[in-house]
C-alpha positions as CSV (number, residue, x, y, z in Angstrom):
1,M,10.3,-10.3,38.7
2,T,9.3,-7.6,36.2
3,E,6.0,-5.9,37.0
4,K,3.4,-5.8,34.3
5,K,2.3,-2.3,33.3
6,T,-1.4,-2.2,32.4
7,S,-3.2,0.6,30.7
8,K,-6.9,0.8,29.7
9,K,-8.0,3.3,27.1
10,Q,-11.5,4.6,26.6
11,V,-13.0,7.1,24.2
12,K,-13.8,10.4,25.9
13,T,-14.8,12.4,22.9
14,G,-18.5,12.0,23.4
15,K,-18.7,10.0,20.2
16,K,-19.8,6.4,20.2
17,P,-16.7,4.2,20.0
18,P,-16.2,1.9,17.0
19,E,-18.5,-1.1,17.3
20,T,-15.8,-3.5,16.2
21,V,-14.0,-3.2,19.6
22,A,-16.1,-2.7,22.7
23,E,-13.2,-2.6,25.1
24,S,-9.5,-3.3,25.1
25,K,-6.8,-3.6,27.7
26,L,-3.0,-3.3,27.1
27,T,-0.5,-5.0,29.4
28,W,3.3,-4.6,28.8
29,L,5.6,-7.5,29.4
30,P,9.4,-7.5,29.3
31,N,11.4,-6.9,26.1
32,K,8.7,-4.9,24.3
33,T,6.3,-7.8,24.4
34,F,2.6,-7.0,25.0
35,E,-0.7,-8.7,25.8
36,L,-3.7,-7.0,24.3
37,E,-7.1,-8.2,25.6
38,F,-10.0,-7.1,23.5
39,S,-13.7,-7.8,23.1
40,V,-15.9,-8.3,20.0
41,P,-19.5,-7.1,20.6
42,W,-22.0,-9.9,20.5
43,N,-24.0,-8.3,17.8
44,K,-20.9,-8.4,15.5
45,V,-20.4,-12.0,16.3
46,K,-24.0,-12.8,15.6
47,I,-23.9,-11.0,12.2
48,A,-20.8,-12.8,11.2
49,Y,-22.3,-16.1,12.4
50,D,-25.5,-15.6,10.3
51,K,-23.5,-14.7,7.2
52,T,-21.4,-17.9,7.7
53,L,-24.6,-19.9,8.1
54,E,-26.0,-18.4,4.9
55,E,-22.9,-19.4,3.0
56,V,-23.1,-23.0,4.3
57,A,-26.8,-23.1,3.5
58,K,-26.2,-22.2,-0.2
59,N,-24.0,-25.3,-0.7
60,I,-25.3,-27.9,1.7
61,E,-27.3,-30.9,0.5
62,L,-29.9,-32.3,3.0
63,K,-32.3,-35.1,2.6
64,G,-35.6,-33.9,1.3
65,F,-34.2,-30.6,-0.1
66,R,-32.5,-29.6,-3.2
67,K,-28.9,-28.4,-2.9
68,G,-28.9,-24.9,-1.2
69,K,-32.7,-24.9,-0.7
70,A,-32.9,-26.1,2.9
71,P,-34.2,-23.5,5.4
72,K,-31.5,-22.0,7.6
73,N,-33.0,-23.2,10.9
74,I,-32.8,-26.8,9.5
75,V,-29.3,-26.3,8.2
76,E,-28.2,-25.0,11.6
77,K,-29.5,-28.2,13.3
78,N,-27.5,-30.4,10.8
79,V,-24.1,-28.7,11.0
80,D,-21.5,-28.2,13.8
81,K,-22.5,-24.9,15.4
82,Q,-19.1,-24.5,17.0
83,A,-17.5,-24.8,13.6
84,L,-19.8,-22.0,12.3
85,Y,-18.7,-19.7,15.2
86,E,-15.1,-20.5,14.6
87,E,-15.4,-19.6,10.9
88,A,-17.2,-16.4,11.8
89,I,-14.6,-15.3,14.3
90,K,-11.8,-16.0,11.7
91,K,-13.4,-13.2,9.7
92,L,-13.8,-10.8,12.6
93,L,-10.4,-11.3,14.4
94,P,-8.1,-9.6,11.9
95,E,-10.0,-6.3,11.8
96,T,-10.8,-6.4,15.5
97,Y,-7.2,-7.0,16.5
98,Q,-6.0,-4.2,14.2
99,A,-8.6,-1.8,15.6
100,A,-7.3,-2.5,19.1
101,V,-3.7,-2.1,18.0
102,T,-4.5,1.2,16.4
103,K,-6.4,2.3,19.5
104,H,-3.3,1.8,21.6
105,N,-0.8,3.1,19.0
106,L,1.1,-0.2,18.9
107,K,3.5,-1.3,16.2
108,P,3.8,-5.1,16.3
109,I,6.4,-6.7,14.1
110,I,5.1,-10.3,14.3
111,S,1.7,-11.9,13.9
112,P,0.0,-12.3,17.3
113,K,-0.7,-15.4,19.2
114,V,-4.4,-15.3,19.9
115,E,-6.3,-17.2,22.5
116,A,-10.0,-17.0,23.6
117,V,-10.8,-15.7,27.0
118,S,-14.6,-15.9,27.0
119,L,-16.9,-17.2,24.3
120,K,-20.4,-17.2,25.8
121,E,-23.5,-16.8,23.6
122,N,-25.3,-13.5,24.0
123,E,-22.3,-11.9,25.6
124,D,-19.3,-10.0,24.1
125,W,-16.5,-12.4,23.1
126,T,-13.1,-11.7,24.6
127,F,-9.7,-12.6,23.2
128,K,-6.1,-12.1,24.3
129,A,-3.4,-11.4,21.7
130,T,0.3,-11.5,22.5
131,A,2.9,-9.9,20.2
132,C,5.9,-7.6,20.3
133,E,7.3,-4.4,19.0
134,T,10.8,-3.7,17.6
135,P,13.3,-4.4,20.5
136,E,15.3,-1.6,22.1
137,V,18.9,-1.5,20.9
138,K,21.7,0.2,22.7
139,L,24.6,0.5,20.3
140,G,27.3,1.5,22.9
141,D,30.6,2.8,21.5
142,Y,30.3,0.6,18.5
143,Q,32.5,2.6,16.2
144,K,35.4,2.5,18.6
145,T,34.9,-1.2,19.2
146,V,34.7,-2.1,15.5
147,K,37.7,0.1,14.6
148,G,39.7,-1.4,17.4
149,E,39.0,-4.9,16.3
150,L,39.8,-4.1,12.7
151,A,43.0,-2.5,13.7
152,K,44.3,-5.9,14.8
153,D,45.3,-6.5,11.3
154,S,47.3,-9.7,11.9
155,I,45.2,-12.9,11.8
156,W,46.9,-15.3,14.2
157,T,46.8,-19.0,13.4
158,P,48.4,-22.0,15.1
159,E,50.9,-22.3,12.2
160,K,52.2,-18.9,12.9
161,G,53.3,-20.0,16.4
162,Q,55.8,-22.4,14.9
163,S,58.7,-19.9,14.7
164,S,59.6,-16.4,15.8
165,A,59.8,-15.4,12.1
166,K,56.3,-16.7,11.6
167,K,55.0,-14.9,14.6
168,E,56.0,-11.6,13.1
169,E,54.1,-12.2,9.9
170,K,51.1,-10.1,9.3
171,Q,48.3,-10.9,7.0
172,K,45.8,-8.3,6.1
173,P,42.2,-9.5,6.6
174,T,40.1,-10.1,3.5
175,D,36.8,-8.2,3.1
176,D,34.9,-11.3,4.2
177,Q,37.1,-11.5,7.3
178,K,36.5,-7.8,8.0
179,V,32.8,-8.4,7.9
180,K,33.0,-11.2,10.4
181,I,35.2,-9.1,12.7
182,A,32.9,-6.1,12.4
183,T,29.7,-8.0,13.0
184,Q,31.1,-9.8,16.0
185,A,32.4,-6.5,17.4
186,L,28.8,-5.1,17.0
187,L,27.3,-8.1,18.8
188,D,29.9,-7.6,21.6
189,S,29.3,-3.9,21.8
190,A,25.6,-3.5,21.5
191,Q,22.8,-4.6,23.8
192,V,19.5,-6.0,22.4
193,N,16.8,-7.5,24.5
194,L,14.8,-9.8,22.3
195,S,11.3,-10.9,22.9
196,D,11.0,-14.6,23.4
197,L,8.1,-14.6,20.9
198,L,10.5,-13.2,18.2
199,V,13.1,-15.9,18.8
200,E,10.4,-18.6,18.8
201,E,9.1,-17.4,15.5
202,E,12.5,-17.4,13.9
203,V,13.3,-20.9,15.3
204,S,10.0,-22.2,13.9
205,R,10.9,-20.6,10.5
206,M,14.3,-22.3,10.5
207,L,12.9,-25.7,11.5
208,S,10.2,-25.4,8.8
209,R,12.9,-24.7,6.2
210,L,15.0,-27.6,7.4
211,L,12.0,-29.9,7.2
212,D,11.4,-28.9,3.6
213,Q,15.0,-29.5,2.7
214,V,15.1,-32.9,4.5
215,N,11.9,-34.0,2.8
216,A,13.3,-32.9,-0.6
217,L,16.2,-35.4,0.1
218,G,13.7,-38.2,0.7
219,M,14.5,-38.4,4.4
220,T,12.5,-38.0,7.6
221,I,13.5,-35.6,10.3
222,Q,14.2,-38.5,12.6
223,Q,16.7,-39.9,10.0
224,Y,18.3,-36.5,9.7
225,L,18.7,-36.2,13.5
226,Q,20.1,-39.7,13.7
227,N,22.7,-38.9,10.9
228,Q,23.7,-35.7,12.7
229,N,23.8,-37.4,16.1
230,L,21.3,-34.9,17.5
231,T,18.2,-35.0,19.6
232,Q,15.2,-32.8,18.7
233,Q,15.9,-30.7,21.9
234,Q,19.6,-30.3,20.8
235,L,18.5,-29.2,17.3
236,R,16.1,-26.7,18.7
237,E,18.7,-25.3,21.2
238,N,21.2,-24.9,18.3
239,Y,18.7,-23.1,16.2
240,K,17.7,-20.9,19.1
241,K,21.3,-19.7,19.5
242,Q,21.5,-19.1,15.8
243,A,18.2,-17.2,15.8
244,E,19.3,-15.0,18.6
245,Q,22.5,-14.0,16.9
246,T,20.8,-13.4,13.5
247,L,18.0,-11.3,15.0
248,K,20.4,-9.3,17.2
249,L,22.6,-8.5,14.3
250,E,19.6,-7.6,12.2
251,F,18.3,-5.0,14.7
252,I,21.8,-3.7,15.4
253,L,22.4,-3.0,11.8
254,Q,19.0,-1.3,11.5
255,E,20.0,1.0,14.4
256,V,23.4,1.7,12.7
257,V,21.5,2.7,9.6
258,K,19.5,5.2,11.6
259,D,22.5,6.4,13.6
260,Q,24.5,7.1,10.4
261,K,21.5,8.4,8.5
262,I,22.2,6.0,5.7
263,T,19.7,6.3,2.8
264,V,19.0,4.2,-0.3
265,G,17.8,5.9,-3.5
266,D,15.1,4.6,-5.8
267,S,17.8,4.2,-8.5
268,D,19.8,1.8,-6.2
269,V,16.7,-0.4,-5.8
270,E,15.9,-0.4,-9.5
271,K,19.5,-1.3,-10.3
272,M,19.3,-4.3,-8.0
273,I,16.0,-5.4,-9.5
274,A,17.4,-5.0,-13.0
275,A,20.3,-7.3,-12.0
276,A,17.9,-10.2,-11.5
277,P,18.5,-12.7,-14.3
278,D,14.9,-13.8,-14.7
279,E,12.1,-11.6,-16.1
280,K,9.5,-13.3,-13.9
281,V,11.6,-12.6,-10.8
282,R,12.0,-8.9,-11.8
283,K,8.3,-8.5,-12.1
284,Q,7.8,-10.0,-8.6
285,L,10.3,-7.6,-7.2
286,E,8.4,-4.6,-8.5
287,T,5.8,-4.5,-5.7
288,P,6.1,-1.8,-3.0
289,M,6.7,-4.4,-0.3
290,Q,9.5,-6.1,-2.2
291,K,11.1,-2.7,-3.0
292,A,11.0,-1.7,0.6
293,Y,12.7,-5.0,1.5
294,I,15.4,-4.5,-1.1
295,A,16.0,-1.0,0.2
296,S,16.4,-2.3,3.8
297,V,18.9,-4.9,2.5
298,L,20.9,-2.3,0.6
299,A,20.9,0.0,3.6
300,K,22.3,-2.7,5.9
301,R,24.9,-3.5,3.3
302,K,26.0,0.2,3.2
303,A,26.1,0.1,7.0
304,I,28.5,-2.9,6.9
305,D,30.7,-1.2,4.2
306,Y,30.8,1.9,6.5
307,L,31.9,-0.2,9.4
308,I,34.7,-2.2,7.7
309,N,36.2,1.0,6.4
310,L,36.4,2.8,9.8
């Protein structure tokens, strides 16, 4: 069993700590997964609650009052107080979580799973967020492994076993085959310990995409599973394996990019954007976030080109 490592940070500068986060506690779990427990001061909760109540009061219609003219104390008695608190905390949680993340110098790569720990009136509210950082990648002797696999330049097939003459035939692999050989060699050579949260998120994304595709065909997911002779559990297990392979390769290639100091220039990114056939798409790709994504795709492509030419 892996022990949890817990750290608790407090401000020692003499300055009053930010009011958004009263206290936070970091617990490391296996595979770069972490739990971050943090508190929201009650005064912040109350302020957010009052603002939410004011917004509701502006639009609510109550008997005996014109729309938006009912006193707040009467409005409060006629609405679900719990719903008001939930709406208030939705506004507070993003900045509160981010403040705790910054405080502990964390670099999460997925949205957190957040659960309430304590939600008592007139007391600080406490939450626990679980997320993960980029997994650790150990490349191993990946260049030697990839080069060795690519050196096996004869692709054996059952047909070649039919005669001794056939056995001696050698067929140079195509570029697509080289990519498959290189990527499999990378997966065999490198070690990546993925967070379960990361795999679960990828599986959920894949299932959501499948559901959209199935619905577009006018089918239900149950009909699809029946046609494929699969159970929901089997489908999820298949997707889990695919997700693990996809994620591992993604992080391995990122590490190869770093190891080989591969860079992508602005001109490369602009060239790819210009290649988009639709003007609307080109404009959408002009954002800093999209350009960063394109740069990462091009960098990984360069990494693969480097590997298949070893």
